C-alpha positions as CSV (number, residue, x, y, z in Angstrom):
1,X,-0.1,0.0,-0.1
2,X,1.4,3.3,-1.1
3,X,2.3,5.6,2.1
4,X,0.9,8.5,-0.1
5,X,-2.2,7.8,-1.7
6,X,-3.2,9.7,-5.0
7,X,-6.5,10.8,-3.3
8,X,-7.6,12.3,0.1
9,X,-10.5,9.7,-0.2
10,X,-7.9,7.0,0.3
11,X,-7.0,8.3,3.7
12,X,-10.8,8.9,4.9
13,X,-12.3,6.8,7.4
14,X,-16.3,6.0,6.8
15,X,-17.0,9.2,8.9
16,X,-14.6,11.2,6.7
17,X,-16.4,9.7,3.3
18,X,-19.6,11.1,4.8
19,X,-18.1,14.7,4.2
20,X,-17.6,13.5,0.4
21,X,-21.2,12.3,0.0
22,X,-22.8,15.4,1.8
23,X,-24.2,13.8,4.8
24,X,-21.9,14.9,7.5
25,X,-22.6,17.8,10.1
26,X,-19.5,19.6,8.8
27,X,-20.9,20.0,5.2
28,X,-21.5,23.6,4.7
29,X,-20.2,24.9,8.0
30,X,-18.0,27.4,6.7
31,X,-20.9,28.9,4.2
32,X,-21.8,30.8,7.2
33,X,-19.8,33.9,6.8
34,X,-19.6,34.4,10.6
35,X,-17.8,31.1,11.1
36,X,-14.2,31.0,9.9
37,X,-12.6,27.8,11.1
38,X,-13.6,24.2,11.7
39,X,-11.5,21.3,13.1
40,X,-12.3,17.6,13.3
41,X,-10.5,14.4,14.1
42,X,-11.6,10.9,13.2
43,X,-12.1,11.5,9.5
44,X,-8.4,10.3,8.6
45,X,-7.7,6.5,9.2
46,X,-4.9,6.7,12.0
47,X,-2.7,3.9,10.4
48,X,-2.7,5.6,7.1
49,X,-1.9,9.0,8.6
50,X,1.1,7.4,10.5
51,X,2.5,5.9,7.2
52,X,2.2,9.3,5.5
53,X,3.9,11.1,8.3
54,X,6.6,8.6,8.3
55,X,7.1,8.9,4.5
56,X,7.2,12.6,4.9
57,X,9.8,12.3,7.8
58,X,12.3,9.9,5.8
59,X,12.0,11.9,2.5
60,X,11.4,15.4,3.1
61,X,12.7,16.5,6.6
62,X,16.1,17.4,5.0
63,X,14.7,19.2,2.0
64,X,12.6,21.8,4.3
65,X,13.8,25.5,4.7
66,X,13.8,27.4,7.9
67,X,11.5,30.3,8.1
68,X,12.3,32.6,11.2
69,X,10.6,35.9,11.6
70,X,11.4,37.3,15.0
71,X,9.9,40.3,16.7
72,X,11.5,43.3,15.0
73,X,13.7,45.6,17.6
74,X,12.0,48.4,16.0
75,X,8.6,47.5,17.8
76,X,10.3,48.8,20.9
77,X,13.2,51.4,19.6
78,X,10.7,53.3,17.1
79,X,7.6,53.2,19.6
80,X,6.9,56.8,20.4
81,X,3.5,56.5,22.4
82,X,2.4,54.4,25.4
83,X,0.2,51.5,24.2
84,X,0.9,52.3,20.6
85,X,2.9,48.9,20.0
86,X,2.4,47.4,16.5
87,X,3.4,43.5,15.9
88,X,4.3,42.3,12.4
89,X,3.8,38.6,11.7
90,X,6.3,36.4,13.5
91,X,7.0,32.9,13.1
92,X,9.4,30.1,13.5
93,X,8.9,27.0,11.5
94,X,10.4,24.7,8.9
95,X,8.4,24.9,5.3
96,X,8.5,23.9,1.6
97,X,6.5,25.9,-0.6
98,X,5.3,23.5,-3.5
99,X,5.0,25.9,-6.3
100,X,8.4,25.5,-8.0
101,X,8.9,22.3,-9.8
102,X,12.8,22.9,-10.2
103,X,13.1,23.3,-6.3
104,X,14.4,20.0,-4.5
105,X,11.5,19.8,-2.3
106,X,8.8,20.0,-4.9
107,X,10.6,17.1,-7.0
108,X,10.9,15.0,-3.7
109,X,7.2,15.7,-3.1
110,X,6.0,14.7,-6.6
111,X,8.2,11.7,-6.7
112,X,6.7,10.9,-3.2
113,X,3.0,11.4,-4.4
114,X,2.6,14.4,-2.0
115,X,2.0,16.9,-5.0
116,X,-0.7,14.3,-6.4
117,X,-2.6,14.2,-3.4
118,X,-2.6,17.9,-2.5
119,X,-4.1,18.4,-5.9
120,X,-6.5,15.6,-5.9
121,X,-10.0,15.7,-7.0
122,X,-11.2,14.4,-3.5
123,X,-9.4,16.9,-1.6
124,X,-10.9,19.8,-3.4
125,X,-14.3,18.3,-3.2
126,X,-14.2,17.7,0.6
127,X,-13.1,21.4,0.9
128,X,-15.9,22.3,-1.4
129,X,-18.3,20.3,0.8
130,X,-17.2,22.0,4.1
131,X,-17.2,25.7,2.6
132,X,-19.9,25.4,0.6
133,X,-18.2,26.9,-2.4
134,X,-17.0,26.2,-5.7
135,X,-13.2,26.2,-5.8
136,X,-10.6,26.5,-8.5
137,X,-9.3,23.4,-9.7
138,X,-5.5,24.7,-9.4
139,X,-4.6,25.3,-5.6
140,X,-1.5,26.2,-3.7
141,X,0.4,23.9,-1.9
142,X,2.7,24.0,1.1
143,X,4.5,21.7,3.9
144,X,5.0,22.9,7.4
145,X,7.2,21.1,10.1
146,X,6.9,22.4,13.7
147,X,9.5,21.3,16.2
148,X,9.6,22.1,19.8
149,X,9.2,26.0,20.5
150,X,8.1,26.7,16.9
151,X,5.0,28.9,16.6
152,X,3.2,31.4,14.3
153,X,2.5,34.7,15.7
154,X,-0.6,36.8,15.7
155,X,-1.9,37.3,12.0
156,X,-4.7,37.5,9.9
157,X,-3.7,36.1,6.3
158,X,-5.3,39.1,4.7
159,X,-4.1,39.9,1.1
160,X,-5.7,43.1,0.1
161,X,-3.1,43.8,-2.8
162,X,-4.1,40.4,-4.5
163,X,-7.6,40.8,-6.2
164,X,-7.9,36.9,-6.6
165,X,-7.6,36.7,-2.8
166,X,-8.6,40.1,-1.4
167,X,-12.3,38.8,-0.9
168,X,-11.1,35.7,1.2
169,X,-10.0,32.2,0.3
170,X,-9.8,28.8,2.1
171,X,-6.8,26.9,3.6
172,X,-7.0,23.0,4.2
173,X,-4.6,21.5,6.8
174,X,-3.9,17.9,7.4
175,X,-1.9,17.6,10.8
176,X,0.5,14.5,11.0
177,X,2.2,14.5,14.7
178,X,4.7,12.4,15.8
179,X,4.0,10.6,19.0
180,X,6.4,12.8,21.1
181,X,4.3,15.9,20.6
182,X,2.5,16.8,23.7
183,X,0.5,19.9,22.6
184,X,0.1,22.9,20.2
185,X,-2.9,25.0,20.2
186,X,-4.5,27.4,17.5
187,X,-5.9,30.4,19.0
188,X,-8.4,32.7,17.0
189,X,-10.5,35.6,17.3
190,X,-14.3,35.8,17.6
191,X,-16.2,39.0,18.0
192,X,-13.1,41.0,18.4
193,X,-11.4,38.8,21.0
194,X,-8.9,35.9,21.0
195,X,-11.4,33.7,22.8
196,X,-11.4,30.4,20.7
197,X,-8.9,27.6,21.2
198,X,-8.4,24.5,19.5
199,X,-5.6,21.6,20.0
200,X,-4.0,20.9,16.8
201,X,-1.6,18.3,18.0
202,X,-3.1,15.2,16.3
203,X,-2.5,12.6,13.9
204,X,-4.7,13.0,11.0
205,X,-6.6,16.1,12.3
206,X,-8.0,18.2,9.7
207,X,-8.6,22.0,9.9
208,X,-10.0,24.2,7.4
209,X,-10.0,28.0,7.5
210,X,-12.1,30.7,5.7
211,X,-9.5,33.5,5.7
212,X,-8.8,36.4,6.6
213,X,-9.4,36.2,10.4
214,X,-7.0,36.9,13.3
215,X,-5.2,33.7,14.7
216,X,-2.0,32.5,16.2
217,X,-0.5,29.1,16.7
218,X,1.3,28.6,20.3
219,X,4.9,27.0,20.4
220,X,4.9,23.3,20.0
221,X,5.3,21.5,23.4
222,X,7.3,18.1,23.4
223,X,6.6,15.3,25.9
224,X,9.4,15.2,28.5
225,X,12.6,14.0,27.3
226,X,11.4,13.3,23.8
227,X,11.9,16.8,22.3
228,X,14.3,15.5,19.4
229,X,11.5,13.3,18.1
230,X,8.7,15.7,18.2
231,X,7.4,17.1,15.0
232,X,4.1,18.2,13.7
233,X,3.8,18.0,10.1
234,X,1.1,20.2,8.1
235,X,0.0,19.5,4.6
236,X,-1.5,22.7,3.4
237,X,-3.4,23.3,0.3
238,X,-4.8,26.9,-0.5
239,X,-8.1,27.4,-2.5
240,X,-9.3,30.3,-4.4
241,X,-13.1,30.5,-5.2
242,X,-14.1,29.7,-8.7
243,X,-15.8,33.2,-8.8
244,X,-14.3,35.8,-6.7
245,X,-16.6,38.3,-5.1
246,X,-15.7,42.1,-4.7
247,X,-12.8,42.8,-2.5
248,X,-13.5,44.0,1.1
249,X,-14.5,47.6,1.1
250,X,-15.0,47.9,-2.6
């Protein structure tokens, strides 16, 4: 059996296949404009998820690039008024953007079957079922790997300068944690406050985001004494709507 199957459907449990069939409670969940995020477990077969994670570990760990965006010192040195602080997006994580066929990470991902899986018809159909939207066939692809202490600071993923994404778009995340991970949380805003929390440290957990909205990912915590083996892989697909609406404020 292939560690990386060609279709998301090949990874789904019977509960997960209900989403594709259109008879799962998640169907249409993000059609409500006030709802920006869903998280679900039990939709991906755990044994298949473990094989997929191990395949990424073996083939792609060494092909990732570090992303480090620390807090700029200017946030202090150029501050002139009390409580006038502004924080740009900060992050520390390893990543591979799978949008350049000549890059080493792309070639490995393609040979492994990762590109085919992230571009699969059933993955797009799954996201369409949850969002209640028709999506473009061509989607963006990325791999992330969080190690102990890795995180993503508060950000909203709004792209007002991109006419195709300015009105909003959708991200699909498939999380694949090693057994050494203890915790990583996603905190996101609702009604103007960071009040919502989801534990994203799972094996085979699915999260779907309707962006933009404010959120951040807390530093990954390893189980005691198992820091070297603690990793959270994220397979990410970014989808534009097939018929974009006017941008916010237009």
